[in-house]
N, C-alpha and C positions, 0 to 999 in steps of 0.2 A: 396838446393831446386830448382826444375825446374822453369824456368821463363815462364811466360805466352807467348804463341806463338804470333808473331806480327800480327796485324790486317791488312787485305787486303781489298781493295775496291771491294767486290764481292757481287753479288745479289743471290748467291746460298744459298737456305734456307735449303735444306735437310729435313730429318724427314719424317713423314708419311703424307698422303693426308689429314688427319683430322686437321692439324695445322691451327691456325687462320691466315687469310689473313692479311699481314702486308705491303700492298702496300701503297705508298704515296697517300694522299687525292687528288683527281682530282678536287674537288669542295669544297665549304664551308660546314663544318660539323656543322649543327645547331640543337640545342635541344630545343623543344618547350614544355612549361609547361602552364597549366591553372588551376586556382582555382575558382570554381563556387559555390555559395551558393544561394539557392532559396527556396521559400515557395510553397507548393503544397496543393491541396485540399484533396487528398487521397493517402496515401503512397502505399498501395497494388496495386492500379491501376497504379501509376507511376512506380512501379517496373516492371509490365508487359510491359508497354510502353518502359521502358529502355532496356528490353531484346530484343525487336524488333528493337530498334534503334541501339544498338551495333551490332547486327547481320547484319543489313543492311549496316553498315559502315565498316564491316570486323574487328571490334575492339574486344577486350577481356577484361574482368574484372580481375585485378590482386589482388585486396583486396576489401573486403566488410565487413561492420559491421552495426548493427542496434540496436538502443536503444530506449526504450519506457518509458518515465517518466510520472509524473503527469500532466505536462503542455505541453509536446512536444513529438512527435513521430519522431525520427531522423534516417535517412539512409545515410551512407557514403560509397563511393566506389571510387576506383582508376582505371581509364580506360586507356588502352594503345591502340593507334590507329596510323595508318600510317600517316606521315606528310601531304600527299596529301589530306587526308580526315579529317584533324584536324578541319579546319574552318567549314566544313559542319556539323560535329557532334556537334560543339558548337552551331550552329544555330538551330539544332534540339532540343538540350537541352533547349534552350530558349522558346520553345513552350510547355514545360511540366508544367510550373507554372510561378510564379513571381520571376524574377532574382533580388536578393537583392544586390549581389556583384559579380564582375567578375574581376580577375586579370590575365593578360597574361604576360609571360616572355619568352625571347629567349636567350639562351646561345650559344656562338660561341666557339666550342671546336676544331676548325680546327688545331690550333697550337699544342694543347695537343694531338690530334689524330696523327698528323705527328711525334711528339716527341716520343710517345709510339711505333709507328710503326718502327721508325728508331732504337730505342733501342732494339726492338725485332729482327730486322734483324741482328744487330751487335752481339747480344748474340747467335743467331743461327749460325752465321758464326764462332764465337769463339768456339762453341761446335764442329763444323766440324773440326776445326784445332786441337782440343784436340783429336778427334777421329783418325785423321791422325797420331798424335804423339803416340797415344796408339798402333796403328798398327806397329809402328817402334820400340817401347820400348822393351828392352830385360831384363833389370834388374827388379827384383820384387819391389824394393823400388821406381823405376821410375813409374812402372805400378800403384802402390798403390797411389802415389802422383797425377798422372794424373786422376785416377778415383775419388779421393777426390775433385779435382778441377772441374771435370765434374759434380759431384753431386751438387756442389754449383751453377754452371751455369744452370743446369737443374731446380733447384728451382727458380732461377731468371727468367728463360724462362716461367715457369708455372705461376708465379705471373704476369709477363708482359702480357701473353696471356689472363689471367683472366681480367686484367684491360682493354685490348683492346676489349674483348668481351662485357664488360659492356658499353664502349663508343659506340660500334656499336649498341648495344641494345637501348641506349638512343637516338641515332641519327635515328635509323630505326623505332622507335615507340615513338610518342609524348605521353605525360602524361596529363590526365585531372583528377583532384581531385574534385569530385562532392559531395556536401552535400545538401540534400533537407529534409525538415521537414514539418510536419503537426501539427498545433496548436491543442491542446486538451483542451476542457472545462470541468471543474470539475462539476459533478452533484450536484445540491443543494438539501440537504436532506429535506424531507417533515417535516413540523412542527407537533409534536404529538398532537392529539386531547385529551384535558383534560376533565374529567368528573366533575360534580358539586361538588362531595365530595372531589376530588383532589384539585379543586380550593379553596374550603372552608378551607381545611387544610393548603394550601399554604398561604391564606390570614391571617389565625390565626397566623401562624408562622411569617409572615412578620410584623404583629402588635406587637407580642411579641418581636421580634427583635428590632423594633423601640423603645419600652419602655426601653429595656435594653440599647440601644444607648443613649437615653435621660438621663437615670440615670448615666451612665458612664460619660456623658458629664458634668453633674452637679458635680459629684465627682472630675472630673479633673479640675473644675473651683473653687476649694476651696480657692485658694489664692485671687481670685477676691472677693469671699464672705467675707473673713476676712477684706479686704480693705473697702468694702462697710459698714460693721458693724462698723469698726473703724471711718470711716467718719461720720456715723450717730451718733455715741456717741459724737464725737467732736462737731458736729452741735447742738446736743441737749444741751450739756454743755454750748456752747456759747449762745444759746437762753435763757437758765435759768439765766445766768449772766446778760444778757441784760434786762430781765424783772425785776430782782432784783434792778438794777440801776434805772430803770424807776420808781419803787415804792418809792425809797428813795427820789427822786426829787418830 
């Protein structure tokens, strides 16, 4: 099996002009995030104001969803904006309603960005070395082996380019996750107007139901009735004996 060509310290990237830039970071690479929750008086009006606000800030909405339930009308959106306009857009959002919570985070991806860029340069340089070997190879087995190795390197390059694009996008556009909602009040149903006949029937039914409840209560209390009868019988017997003794004396 062919050995991988030795790595050289070269900045030659090769490839097409559309390749992702993989230069070392000249400054700190910071990713800004914000999560804002607020209460508004009117969701449709706030939507219109949000359109104007995002256009003025040069931002764009990446995700949006809206849900209307019984007690709340909720709107959620993910906004991407340039870092230089991040704070200004946050201040503008604060004027749309009552901010209930706001959380700001900053991630420093400088080292990660530099590492991915360095790995991308190395993989591209390795690809160029394989290309040079492929131009010199004469055996079919060597050509096939070099092409197989180049295929693996190309897959690694594409994956690394994708990761670098994602990092550049996170650094180039800050993210604001905004949730605003409008409380909804449930309408109170009107009480139905009952006629005299309806009220009379309802009263008759209530009285009849009360009689049944009393009867059922008496039936349910039969053990207590037996106890009272037994106690009365014993008391009566005791009273008779006492009177009989009194007469004898």
